N, C-alpha and C positions, 0 to 999 in steps of 0.2 A: 779449312778457313771459311768462315761464314759470310764475311763482308762481301765477297764477290758474288754470293748467291742470294739474290733478292727474295726468291721463293722460300729459301730456308729461313731467312731473317723474318719474313712476314708470318711464318708459322711458329716462331719461337714462343715458348711459354716459360713461366718460372720453373715449373717442374722439369721441363726438358733442359733448361739451362743448368740445373743442378746435376742432372744425369750426364750431360756432356762433360762437365768438370770432373765428376767422379770417374768417368771412363778415361779421361785424359790423365788423371793422377794415377790410375791403375797402370796405364801404359808406361808412365814415367817410372813408377816403382818397379815394374816388371822389366825395365830396360827394353821396351818395345815402342819407343816414341816414333811418331810419324816422320817421314822424310819431308822436309819443307824447302821450297825454293824461296828464300827470304827476299832476294832482290825483286822477284816477280810479285811477291806480296806487297812490297813497297809501291810498285807501280799501280797495282790494283786498288790500293787504298788512297792513292794520291788525290782523288777527287771527292773523297768522303769516307765516313766511317759509320759502322753500325755495330758497335760492341754489344754483346748480349748480357754481360755481367760486369759488376764493379767489385773489385777486391780491395778491401781496406787491410793493408798488409804492413807488418813491421819492416823497417828499413834494413834489417839484418841481411848481410850479403849472401847468406846461405839459403834464403827463402825467396827466390825469384819466381813470382806468380806465373808468368807465361810459361816458364820451363816446367815447374812442378805440376801444372795442369795441362801440359802439352798443348798449348794454344799458339796460334800464329799472330802475326802483326795485324792489328785491327780487331781482334776478337774480344779483348777485355780491357776495361779501364783499370789501371793499377795505381792505387793511391797508397803511398808509402810514408810512414812516419814511425819513429822509434816508439815501441810499445803499442802500436796500432790503436792509438788514442784518437779522440775526435776533438775538433774545434769548429767554429762557425765556417771557416773556409772549406774544411773537409766536407761538412754537411752540405754546404752550398754546391760543392763539386758533385756530390752524390745526387742532389736534386737536379742538377743539369743532366747528369748521366741518365737518370731514370725518366724524368718528366720531359726533357727536351730530346735527348738522343735515343731514348727508347730501350735502355737496358732493363732486363726483366728480373735481375737478381743482384742482391748485395750480400757479399760474404765478408764477415769480420774474421780475419785469419790471424790467430795467435800461433805461437810455436814453442816447442820445448827449449829449455836452457836459454830463455830470452834475456839478453844482456840488460835491456831497459828494466825488466822486472827485477833482476838481480840488483841493479843499482837502486831501485826504489826500496827494496827490502833492506838494503844496507844504508838507506838514507844518505845517499851520495849528494854532495853539494858542489856544483860547478857551474858558474855562470847561468845562462838561460836554461841549461839542462835541469837545474834545480826545480824550476817551475813545471817543466814537462813531467818529471818523475813524480811530482806531487799529485798529478792527475791519476797516478796508479795507486795511490794510498787507499781509496775505497775498496779496491780489490784485495789489498793486503789485510785491511781491517776486518772485512767480512769473510775471510778464509779462516775458519775455525780449526784450531789444533788442540790436542791435549796439552795440559799444563806441562811446561818444561821442554816443549818441542823447540828445536832450533828453527827460528823464523828468519834466518839470514840467507844470503846467497850460497852458503855452504851446503844447505839442505835442498838438493835439486828436486826432490819430490814436492817440497813446499813451493818452490819457485814455479813448478809446472802447474800446481793447483791454483796459484795466484794468477798465472797466465790464463787459465781456463775461466776463472772468475771474472777476470778483466774483460774477456770476450763477452760473457753474459751481461755484464754491466754496460758495456759499450753498446750492445744491441738495445738495451732498455733506454739508454741515453739518446740514441738516434731516434727512437720512436717518440720520446718525450720532447726532444728539441726540434723536431722537424714535422710540423703539421702536414706538409706536402707529402713527405715519404710515408708518414703514418696513414694518411688517407689512401695512398696507393696500396699499402699493405692490406688495409681493411677491405678495399675493393678487389683484392686478389689480382691486382695488376702486376705486382712484384712480390718477391719473397725476400725476407731478411733472415739470414741464417748465420750461425757461428761454426767455426772449425778450428782444429788444432793440427799443425804440421809437425811431425816428428822428424827432427833433423838427423836422427840416427839411421832411419830406414826410408825416408822419402815419402811416407804415407800420410795422407790427410784424413783425419777423422772428422766427419760432419756432426 
């Protein structure tokens, strides 16, 4: 847990933030997670927080960021929405996390067998969900397949390719829509990276 250690926080870099999360995911996948005293972490973070990373994550119940990266209370900002899409509120939250709170890394985290992607592929229409899924259409359109390929939710390989493309497009959208974050990226103050979580084995590929 980094929040309790001011020295560790002051020495944090974007590269180190990535390495910490990679090591944490390896512990998770290898079933060697750290033992944590969560009630103590609650007390230690009660007067402030210094998360070192922001994770833009799908709301899928199988992809809890703190667990799959083996992090404690106060270590990461976890932003969750179906399909790990962005909007102004999410970008504003990221700007707060990085510019004000000092996070050094933003990860756009997609995952395999994503229900939101499947719904978008099948053009599901349901209340406000319709508009959310429409934001995934650019990823579907730009995922090229041979003629005759099944482009529905029944084709899991296609679904996973769309999920990856959505991560790539979301990264570009963050840069284009946030001058604040883009300037921080260009000045090497933060990094913005994509990753895919495999729900079958617990491994994150950056």
